[in-house]
PyMOL Python script that loads the backbone (N, CA, C, O; Angstrom):
from pymol import cmd

cmd.read_pdbstr("""\
ATOM      1  N   MET A   1      12.603  -7.907   8.421  1.00  0.00           N
ATOM      2  CA  MET A   1      14.048  -7.855   8.491  1.00  0.00           C
ATOM      3  C   MET A   1      14.541  -7.038   7.292  1.00  0.00           C
ATOM      4  O   MET A   1      14.195  -7.324   6.146  1.00  0.00           O
ATOM      5  N   ASN A   2      15.337  -6.039   7.572  1.00  0.00           N
ATOM      6  CA  ASN A   2      15.860  -5.230   6.472  1.00  0.00           C
ATOM      7  C   ASN A   2      17.157  -5.859   5.946  1.00  0.00           C
ATOM      8  O   ASN A   2      17.701  -6.765   6.578  1.00  0.00           O
ATOM      9  N   PRO A   3      17.658  -5.386   4.795  1.00  0.00           N
ATOM     10  CA  PRO A   3      18.854  -5.995   4.202  1.00  0.00           C
ATOM     11  C   PRO A   3      20.084  -5.961   5.113  1.00  0.00           C
ATOM     12  O   PRO A   3      20.898  -6.884   5.080  1.00  0.00           O
ATOM     13  N   TYR A   4      20.226  -4.913   5.923  1.00  0.00           N
ATOM     14  CA  TYR A   4      21.380  -4.813   6.821  1.00  0.00           C
ATOM     15  C   TYR A   4      21.319  -5.882   7.911  1.00  0.00           C
ATOM     16  O   TYR A   4      22.330  -6.501   8.241  1.00  0.00           O
ATOM     17  N   GLU A   5      20.126  -6.092   8.463  1.00  0.00           N
ATOM     18  CA  GLU A   5      19.956  -7.120   9.491  1.00  0.00           C
ATOM     19  C   GLU A   5      20.181  -8.512   8.903  1.00  0.00           C
ATOM     20  O   GLU A   5      20.793  -9.371   9.539  1.00  0.00           O
ATOM     21  N   MET A   6      19.684  -8.725   7.691  1.00  0.00           N
ATOM     22  CA  MET A   6      19.865 -10.019   7.046  1.00  0.00           C
ATOM     23  C   MET A   6      21.350 -10.277   6.790  1.00  0.00           C
ATOM     24  O   MET A   6      21.836 -11.385   7.022  1.00  0.00           O
ATOM     25  N   ASN A   7      22.065  -9.272   6.317  1.00  0.00           N
ATOM     26  CA  ASN A   7      23.491  -9.420   6.062  1.00  0.00           C
ATOM     27  C   ASN A   7      24.236  -9.724   7.357  1.00  0.00           C
ATOM     28  O   ASN A   7      25.123 -10.578   7.370  1.00  0.00           O
ATOM     29  N   ALA A   8      23.893  -9.046   8.437  1.00  0.00           N
ATOM     30  CA  ALA A   8      24.541  -9.293   9.729  1.00  0.00           C
ATOM     31  C   ALA A   8      24.244 -10.709  10.222  1.00  0.00           C
ATOM     32  O   ALA A   8      25.131 -11.379  10.752  1.00  0.00           O
ATOM     33  N   ALA A   9      23.010 -11.165  10.051  1.00  0.00           N
ATOM     34  CA  ALA A   9      22.637 -12.515  10.482  1.00  0.00           C
ATOM     35  C   ALA A   9      23.388 -13.568   9.671  1.00  0.00           C
ATOM     36  O   ALA A   9      23.885 -14.545  10.231  1.00  0.00           O
ATOM     37  N   ILE A  10      23.471 -13.373   8.370  1.00  0.00           N
ATOM     38  CA  ILE A  10      24.190 -14.325   7.520  1.00  0.00           C
ATOM     39  C   ILE A  10      25.664 -14.368   7.898  1.00  0.00           C
ATOM     40  O   ILE A  10      26.254 -15.446   7.980  1.00  0.00           O
ATOM     41  N   ALA A  11      26.259 -13.207   8.128  1.00  0.00           N
ATOM     42  CA  ALA A  11      27.672 -13.156   8.530  1.00  0.00           C
ATOM     43  C   ALA A  11      27.883 -13.853   9.868  1.00  0.00           C
ATOM     44  O   ALA A  11      28.865 -14.574  10.042  1.00  0.00           O
ATOM     45  N   ALA A  12      26.974 -13.647  10.811  1.00  0.00           N
ATOM     46  CA  ALA A  12      27.098 -14.277  12.129  1.00  0.00           C
ATOM     47  C   ALA A  12      26.985 -15.799  12.017  1.00  0.00           C
ATOM     48  O   ALA A  12      27.760 -16.528  12.636  1.00  0.00           O
ATOM     49  N   ILE A  13      26.033 -16.272  11.239  1.00  0.00           N
ATOM     50  CA  ILE A  13      25.859 -17.719  11.058  1.00  0.00           C
ATOM     51  C   ILE A  13      27.085 -18.317  10.369  1.00  0.00           C
ATOM     52  O   ILE A  13      27.571 -19.379  10.759  1.00  0.00           O
ATOM     53  N   THR A  14      27.577 -17.629   9.349  1.00  0.00           N
ATOM     54  CA  THR A  14      28.762 -18.105   8.633  1.00  0.00           C
ATOM     55  C   THR A  14      29.971 -18.180   9.560  1.00  0.00           C
ATOM     56  O   THR A  14      30.712 -19.163   9.546  1.00  0.00           O
ATOM     57  N   ASN A  15      30.164 -17.146  10.357  1.00  0.00           N
ATOM     58  CA  ASN A  15      31.278 -17.143  11.305  1.00  0.00           C
ATOM     59  C   ASN A  15      31.152 -18.266  12.326  1.00  0.00           C
ATOM     60  O   ASN A  15      32.142 -18.915  12.666  1.00  0.00           O
ATOM     61  N   TRP A  16      29.939 -18.494  12.812  1.00  0.00           N
ATOM     62  CA  TRP A  16      29.722 -19.570  13.780  1.00  0.00           C
ATOM     63  C   TRP A  16      30.049 -20.928  13.147  1.00  0.00           C
ATOM     64  O   TRP A  16      30.733 -21.756  13.750  1.00  0.00           O
ATOM     65  N   LEU A  17      29.551 -21.143  11.928  1.00  0.00           N
ATOM     66  CA  LEU A  17      29.821 -22.407  11.236  1.00  0.00           C
ATOM     67  C   LEU A  17      31.318 -22.594  11.001  1.00  0.00           C
ATOM     68  O   LEU A  17      31.846 -23.691  11.180  1.00  0.00           O
ATOM     69  N   TYR A  18      32.002 -21.516  10.598  1.00  0.00           N
ATOM     70  CA  TYR A  18      33.442 -21.586  10.346  1.00  0.00           C
ATOM     71  C   TYR A  18      34.207 -21.946  11.623  1.00  0.00           C
ATOM     72  O   TYR A  18      35.174 -22.708  11.587  1.00  0.00           O
ATOM     73  N   ALA A  19      33.768 -21.397  12.726  1.00  0.00           N
ATOM     74  CA  ALA A  19      34.457 -21.636  13.995  1.00  0.00           C
ATOM     75  C   ALA A  19      34.146 -23.011  14.584  1.00  0.00           C
ATOM     76  O   ALA A  19      34.939 -23.538  15.365  1.00  0.00           O
ATOM     77  N   ASN A  20      33.008 -23.598  14.224  1.00  0.00           N
ATOM     78  CA  ASN A  20      32.580 -24.832  14.883  1.00  0.00           C
ATOM     79  C   ASN A  20      32.606 -26.079  14.008  1.00  0.00           C
ATOM     80  O   ASN A  20      32.445 -27.186  14.521  1.00  0.00           O
ATOM     81  N   LEU A  21      32.801 -25.930  12.716  1.00  0.00           N
ATOM     82  CA  LEU A  21      32.869 -27.092  11.834  1.00  0.00           C
ATOM     83  C   LEU A  21      34.315 -27.349  11.429  1.00  0.00           C
ATOM     84  O   LEU A  21      35.157 -26.451  11.441  1.00  0.00           O
ATOM     85  N   SER A  22      34.573 -28.592  11.072  1.00  0.00           N
ATOM     86  CA  SER A  22      35.895 -28.888  10.525  1.00  0.00           C
ATOM     87  C   SER A  22      36.002 -28.214   9.152  1.00  0.00           C
ATOM     88  O   SER A  22      34.995 -27.848   8.546  1.00  0.00           O
ATOM     89  N   LYS A  23      37.231 -28.060   8.680  1.00  0.00           N
ATOM     90  CA  LYS A  23      37.446 -27.430   7.375  1.00  0.00           C
ATOM     91  C   LYS A  23      36.701 -28.205   6.288  1.00  0.00           C
ATOM     92  O   LYS A  23      36.082 -27.609   5.406  1.00  0.00           O
ATOM     93  N   LYS A  24      36.765 -29.527   6.357  1.00  0.00           N
ATOM     94  CA  LYS A  24      36.094 -30.390   5.379  1.00  0.00           C
ATOM     95  C   LYS A  24      34.577 -30.196   5.431  1.00  0.00           C
ATOM     96  O   LYS A  24      33.940 -30.035   4.390  1.00  0.00           O
ATOM     97  N   ASP A  25      33.996 -30.212   6.626  1.00  0.00           N
ATOM     98  CA  ASP A  25      32.546 -30.038   6.772  1.00  0.00           C
ATOM     99  C   ASP A  25      32.099 -28.642   6.336  1.00  0.00           C
ATOM    100  O   ASP A  25      31.054 -28.490   5.705  1.00  0.00           O
ATOM    101  N   PHE A  26      32.889 -27.635   6.674  1.00  0.00           N
ATOM    102  CA  PHE A  26      32.549 -26.270   6.281  1.00  0.00           C
ATOM    103  C   PHE A  26      32.554 -26.146   4.761  1.00  0.00           C
ATOM    104  O   PHE A  26      31.646 -25.548   4.183  1.00  0.00           O
ATOM    105  N   PHE A  27      33.565 -26.704   4.117  1.00  0.00           N
ATOM    106  CA  PHE A  27      33.656 -26.664   2.661  1.00  0.00           C
ATOM    107  C   PHE A  27      32.492 -27.414   2.037  1.00  0.00           C
ATOM    108  O   PHE A  27      31.868 -26.924   1.096  1.00  0.00           O
ATOM    109  N   PHE A  28      32.196 -28.606   2.557  1.00  0.00           N
ATOM    110  CA  PHE A  28      31.083 -29.406   2.034  1.00  0.00           C
ATOM    111  C   PHE A  28      29.768 -28.651   2.158  1.00  0.00           C
ATOM    112  O   PHE A  28      28.991 -28.606   1.204  1.00  0.00           O
ATOM    113  N   LEU A  29      29.510 -28.061   3.311  1.00  0.00           N
ATOM    114  CA  LEU A  29      28.277 -27.308   3.525  1.00  0.00           C
ATOM    115  C   LEU A  29      28.196 -26.109   2.582  1.00  0.00           C
ATOM    116  O   LEU A  29      27.123 -25.798   2.066  1.00  0.00           O
ATOM    117  N   SER A  30      29.317 -25.440   2.357  1.00  0.00           N
ATOM    118  CA  SER A  30      29.298 -24.292   1.457  1.00  0.00           C
ATOM    119  C   SER A  30      28.965 -24.714   0.031  1.00  0.00           C
ATOM    120  O   SER A  30      28.247 -24.001  -0.671  1.00  0.00           O
ATOM    121  N   VAL A  31      29.474 -25.857  -0.404  1.00  0.00           N
ATOM    122  CA  VAL A  31      29.157 -26.365  -1.746  1.00  0.00           C
ATOM    123  C   VAL A  31      27.674 -26.722  -1.840  1.00  0.00           C
ATOM    124  O   VAL A  31      27.010 -26.367  -2.814  1.00  0.00           O
ATOM    125  N   VAL A  32      27.157 -27.418  -0.840  1.00  0.00           N
ATOM    126  CA  VAL A  32      25.743 -27.813  -0.839  1.00  0.00           C
ATOM    127  C   VAL A  32      24.835 -26.579  -0.874  1.00  0.00           C
ATOM    128  O   VAL A  32      23.888 -26.523  -1.658  1.00  0.00           O
ATOM    129  N   LEU A  33      25.126 -25.599  -0.027  1.00  0.00           N
ATOM    130  CA  LEU A  33      24.287 -24.397   0.016  1.00  0.00           C
ATOM    131  C   LEU A  33      24.392 -23.589  -1.270  1.00  0.00           C
ATOM    132  O   LEU A  33      23.412 -22.989  -1.712  1.00  0.00           O
ATOM    133  N   SER A  34      25.563 -23.573  -1.862  1.00  0.00           N
ATOM    134  CA  SER A  34      25.742 -22.868  -3.127  1.00  0.00           C
ATOM    135  C   SER A  34      24.910 -23.515  -4.232  1.00  0.00           C
ATOM    136  O   SER A  34      24.223 -22.826  -4.987  1.00  0.00           O
ATOM    137  N   GLU A  35      24.977 -24.829  -4.318  1.00  0.00           N
ATOM    138  CA  GLU A  35      24.200 -25.547  -5.331  1.00  0.00           C
ATOM    139  C   GLU A  35      22.700 -25.391  -5.092  1.00  0.00           C
ATOM    140  O   GLU A  35      21.928 -25.234  -6.038  1.00  0.00           O
ATOM    141  N   MET A  36      22.293 -25.433  -3.830  1.00  0.00           N
ATOM    142  CA  MET A  36      20.879 -25.259  -3.503  1.00  0.00           C
ATOM    143  C   MET A  36      20.413 -23.859  -3.901  1.00  0.00           C
ATOM    144  O   MET A  36      19.316 -23.693  -4.434  1.00  0.00           O
ATOM    145  N   SER A  37      21.238 -22.872  -3.645  1.00  0.00           N
ATOM    146  CA  SER A  37      20.906 -21.501  -3.989  1.00  0.00           C
ATOM    147  C   SER A  37      20.706 -21.350  -5.493  1.00  0.00           C
ATOM    148  O   SER A  37      19.745 -20.722  -5.938  1.00  0.00           O
ATOM    149  N   LYS A  38      21.620 -21.929  -6.275  1.00  0.00           N
ATOM    150  CA  LYS A  38      21.493 -21.856  -7.738  1.00  0.00           C
ATOM    151  C   LYS A  38      20.218 -22.542  -8.208  1.00  0.00           C
ATOM    152  O   LYS A  38      19.521 -22.042  -9.091  1.00  0.00           O
ATOM    153  N   SER A  39      19.924 -23.678  -7.617  1.00  0.00           N
ATOM    154  CA  SER A  39      18.728 -24.425  -7.995  1.00  0.00           C
ATOM    155  C   SER A  39      17.456 -23.640  -7.652  1.00  0.00           C
ATOM    156  O   SER A  39      16.520 -23.586  -8.450  1.00  0.00           O
ATOM    157  N   MET A  40      17.430 -23.038  -6.466  1.00  0.00           N
ATOM    158  CA  MET A  40      16.260 -22.253  -6.056  1.00  0.00           C
ATOM    159  C   MET A  40      16.078 -21.043  -6.971  1.00  0.00           C
ATOM    160  O   MET A  40      14.954 -20.712  -7.349  1.00  0.00           O
ATOM    161  N   PHE A  41      17.170 -20.391  -7.322  1.00  0.00           N
ATOM    162  CA  PHE A  41      17.107 -19.233  -8.207  1.00  0.00           C
ATOM    163  C   PHE A  41      16.586 -19.654  -9.580  1.00  0.00           C
ATOM    164  O   PHE A  41      15.753 -18.966 -10.169  1.00  0.00           O
ATOM    165  N   SER A  42      17.074 -20.778 -10.085  1.00  0.00           N
ATOM    166  CA  SER A  42      16.628 -21.286 -11.384  1.00  0.00           C
ATOM    167  C   SER A  42      15.145 -21.628 -11.362  1.00  0.00           C
ATOM    168  O   SER A  42      14.433 -21.369 -12.333  1.00  0.00           O
ATOM    169  N   MET A  43      14.679 -22.202 -10.276  1.00  0.00           N
ATOM    170  CA  MET A  43      13.265 -22.551 -10.172  1.00  0.00           C
ATOM    171  C   MET A  43      12.389 -21.300 -10.232  1.00  0.00           C
ATOM    172  O   MET A  43      11.330 -21.312 -10.858  1.00  0.00           O
ATOM    173  N   GLU A  44      12.826 -20.231  -9.588  1.00  0.00           N
ATOM    174  CA  GLU A  44      12.061 -18.987  -9.621  1.00  0.00           C
ATOM    175  C   GLU A  44      12.050 -18.376 -11.011  1.00  0.00           C
ATOM    176  O   GLU A  44      11.035 -17.832 -11.447  1.00  0.00           O
ATOM    177  N   ILE A  45      13.172 -18.462 -11.707  1.00  0.00           N
ATOM    178  CA  ILE A  45      13.221 -17.955 -13.084  1.00  0.00           C
ATOM    179  C   ILE A  45      12.256 -18.742 -13.958  1.00  0.00           C
ATOM    180  O   ILE A  45      11.484 -18.156 -14.717  1.00  0.00           O
ATOM    181  N   LEU A  46      12.296 -20.068 -13.854  1.00  0.00           N
ATOM    182  CA  LEU A  46      11.400 -20.898 -14.652  1.00  0.00           C
ATOM    183  C   LEU A  46       9.940 -20.658 -14.295  1.00  0.00           C
ATOM    184  O   LEU A  46       9.082 -20.657 -15.177  1.00  0.00           O
ATOM    185  N   ARG A  47       9.647 -20.457 -13.024  1.00  0.00           N
ATOM    186  CA  ARG A  47       8.273 -20.167 -12.609  1.00  0.00           C
ATOM    187  C   ARG A  47       7.806 -18.872 -13.256  1.00  0.00           C
ATOM    188  O   ARG A  47       6.674 -18.785 -13.732  1.00  0.00           O
ATOM    189  N   GLY A  48       8.671 -17.872 -13.273  1.00  0.00           N
ATOM    190  CA  GLY A  48       8.328 -16.603 -13.900  1.00  0.00           C
ATOM    191  C   GLY A  48       8.086 -16.746 -15.393  1.00  0.00           C
ATOM    192  O   GLY A  48       7.159 -16.144 -15.934  1.00  0.00           O
ATOM    193  N   ILE A  49       8.920 -17.546 -16.064  1.00  0.00           N
ATOM    194  CA  ILE A  49       8.742 -17.776 -17.499  1.00  0.00           C
ATOM    195  C   ILE A  49       7.421 -18.471 -17.755  1.00  0.00           C
ATOM    196  O   ILE A  49       6.698 -18.099 -18.679  1.00  0.00           O
ATOM    197  N   CYS A  50       7.094 -19.466 -16.960  1.00  0.00           N
ATOM    198  CA  CYS A  50       5.823 -20.185 -17.128  1.00  0.00           C
ATOM    199  C   CYS A  50       4.643 -19.251 -16.916  1.00  0.00           C
ATOM    200  O   CYS A  50       3.653 -19.332 -17.643  1.00  0.00           O
ATOM    201  N   ARG A  51       4.735 -18.370 -15.935  1.00  0.00           N
ATOM    202  CA  ARG A  51       3.650 -17.421 -15.691  1.00  0.00           C
ATOM    203  C   ARG A  51       3.488 -16.474 -16.872  1.00  0.00           C
ATOM    204  O   ARG A  51       2.362 -16.146 -17.248  1.00  0.00           O
ATOM    205  N   ILE A  52       4.589 -16.031 -17.459  1.00  0.00           N
ATOM    206  CA  ILE A  52       4.521 -15.141 -18.615  1.00  0.00           C
ATOM    207  C   ILE A  52       3.846 -15.860 -19.779  1.00  0.00           C
ATOM    208  O   ILE A  52       2.987 -15.293 -20.454  1.00  0.00           O
ATOM    209  N   GLU A  53       4.242 -17.119 -20.008  1.00  0.00           N
ATOM    210  CA  GLU A  53       3.638 -17.891 -21.093  1.00  0.00           C
ATOM    211  C   GLU A  53       2.147 -18.136 -20.839  1.00  0.00           C
ATOM    212  O   GLU A  53       1.335 -18.026 -21.757  1.00  0.00           O
ATOM    213  N   GLU A  54       1.785 -18.470 -19.589  1.00  0.00           N
ATOM    214  CA  GLU A  54       0.372 -18.684 -19.257  1.00  0.00           C
ATOM    215  C   GLU A  54      -0.428 -17.404 -19.460  1.00  0.00           C
ATOM    216  O   GLU A  54      -1.538 -17.433 -19.992  1.00  0.00           O
ATOM    217  N   HIS A  55       0.138 -16.289 -19.035  1.00  0.00           N
ATOM    218  CA  HIS A  55      -0.540 -15.006 -19.188  1.00  0.00           C
ATOM    219  C   HIS A  55      -0.721 -14.673 -20.667  1.00  0.00           C
ATOM    220  O   HIS A  55      -1.771 -14.167 -21.063  1.00  0.00           O
ATOM    221  N   ALA A  56       0.292 -14.951 -21.484  1.00  0.00           N
ATOM    222  CA  ALA A  56       0.201 -14.674 -22.917  1.00  0.00           C
ATOM    223  C   ALA A  56      -0.880 -15.532 -23.563  1.00  0.00           C
ATOM    224  O   ALA A  56      -1.631 -15.052 -24.411  1.00  0.00           O
ATOM    225  N   GLU A  57      -0.961 -16.803 -23.163  1.00  0.00           N
ATOM    226  CA  GLU A  57      -1.994 -17.689 -23.701  1.00  0.00           C
ATOM    227  C   GLU A  57      -3.384 -17.218 -23.290  1.00  0.00           C
ATOM    228  O   GLU A  57      -4.298 -17.211 -24.114  1.00  0.00           O
ATOM    229  N   GLU A  58      -3.558 -16.826 -22.035  1.00  0.00           N
ATOM    230  CA  GLU A  58      -4.848 -16.329 -21.567  1.00  0.00           C
ATOM    231  C   GLU A  58      -5.242 -15.069 -22.318  1.00  0.00           C
ATOM    232  O   GLU A  58      -6.399 -14.905 -22.703  1.00  0.00           O
ATOM    233  N   HIS A  59      -4.278 -14.179 -22.527  1.00  0.00           N
ATOM    234  CA  HIS A  59      -4.537 -12.934 -23.247  1.00  0.00           C
ATOM    235  C   HIS A  59      -4.945 -13.237 -24.688  1.00  0.00           C
ATOM    236  O   HIS A  59      -5.864 -12.616 -25.222  1.00  0.00           O
ATOM    237  N   LYS A  60      -4.256 -14.194 -25.315  1.00  0.00           N
ATOM    238  CA  LYS A  60      -4.565 -14.576 -26.693  1.00  0.00           C
ATOM    239  C   LYS A  60      -5.981 -15.157 -26.777  1.00  0.00           C
ATOM    240  O   LYS A  60      -6.741 -14.811 -27.682  1.00  0.00           O
ATOM    241  N   GLU A  61      -6.331 -16.029 -25.845  1.00  0.00           N
ATOM    242  CA  GLU A  61      -7.676 -16.624 -25.825  1.00  0.00           C
ATOM    243  C   GLU A  61      -8.732 -15.554 -25.606  1.00  0.00           C
ATOM    244  O   GLU A  61      -9.787 -15.572 -26.241  1.00  0.00           O
ATOM    245  N   HIS A  62      -8.444 -14.618 -24.703  1.00  0.00           N
ATOM    246  CA  HIS A  62      -9.397 -13.550 -24.390  1.00  0.00           C
ATOM    247  C   HIS A  62      -9.608 -12.648 -25.611  1.00  0.00           C
ATOM    248  O   HIS A  62     -10.747 -12.274 -25.893  1.00  0.00           O
ATOM    249  N   THR A  63      -8.577 -12.296 -26.324  1.00  0.00           N
ATOM    250  CA  THR A  63      -8.711 -11.413 -27.494  1.00  0.00           C
ATOM    251  C   THR A  63      -9.408 -12.155 -28.640  1.00  0.00           C
ATOM    252  O   THR A  63     -10.141 -11.541 -29.415  1.00  0.00           O
ATOM    253  N   GLU A  64      -9.183 -13.480 -28.755  1.00  0.00           N
ATOM    254  CA  GLU A  64      -9.861 -14.258 -29.781  1.00  0.00           C
ATOM    255  C   GLU A  64     -11.355 -14.333 -29.488  1.00  0.00           C
ATOM    256  O   GLU A  64     -12.159 -14.305 -30.420  1.00  0.00           O
ATOM    257  N   GLU A  65     -11.754 -14.429 -28.204  1.00  0.00           N
ATOM    258  CA  GLU A  65     -13.165 -14.461 -27.824  1.00  0.00           C
ATOM    259  C   GLU A  65     -13.842 -13.147 -28.184  1.00  0.00           C
ATOM    260  O   GLU A  65     -14.986 -13.143 -28.639  1.00  0.00           O
ATOM    261  N   LYS A  66     -13.150 -12.039 -27.987  1.00  0.00           N
ATOM    262  CA  LYS A  66     -13.714 -10.721 -28.300  1.00  0.00           C
ATOM    263  C   LYS A  66     -13.940 -10.569 -29.799  1.00  0.00           C
ATOM    264  O   LYS A  66     -14.909  -9.930 -30.209  1.00  0.00           O
ATOM    265  N   LYS A  67     -13.066 -11.143 -30.629  1.00  0.00           N
ATOM    266  CA  LYS A  67     -13.181 -11.047 -32.084  1.00  0.00           C
ATOM    267  C   LYS A  67     -14.373 -11.835 -32.593  1.00  0.00           C
ATOM    268  O   LYS A  67     -14.954 -11.473 -33.615  1.00  0.00           O
ATOM    269  N   SER A  68     -14.755 -12.913 -31.900  1.00  0.00           N
ATOM    270  CA  SER A  68     -15.853 -13.796 -32.342  1.00  0.00           C
ATOM    271  C   SER A  68     -17.200 -13.173 -32.175  1.00  0.00           C
ATOM    272  O   SER A  68     -18.212 -13.792 -32.502  1.00  0.00           O
TER     273      SER A  68
END
""", "prot")
cmd.dss("prot")
cmd.show_as("cartoon", "prot")
cmd.util.cbc("prot")
cmd.orient("prot")
């Protein structure tokens, strides 16, 4: 799926939800999805930081072994 198709699909789903949910339910769902999105993004950032730290530790151990 390319970015244009994804954007069209998201717009279609959003329009369907807007047309079929009550204002209260639509607002509630938008808040839940927004919070979930932020949480998922944060998890990926933290995963990347952990990988960088793990890689740095492995590199440090590897260079120390070569010095010995």
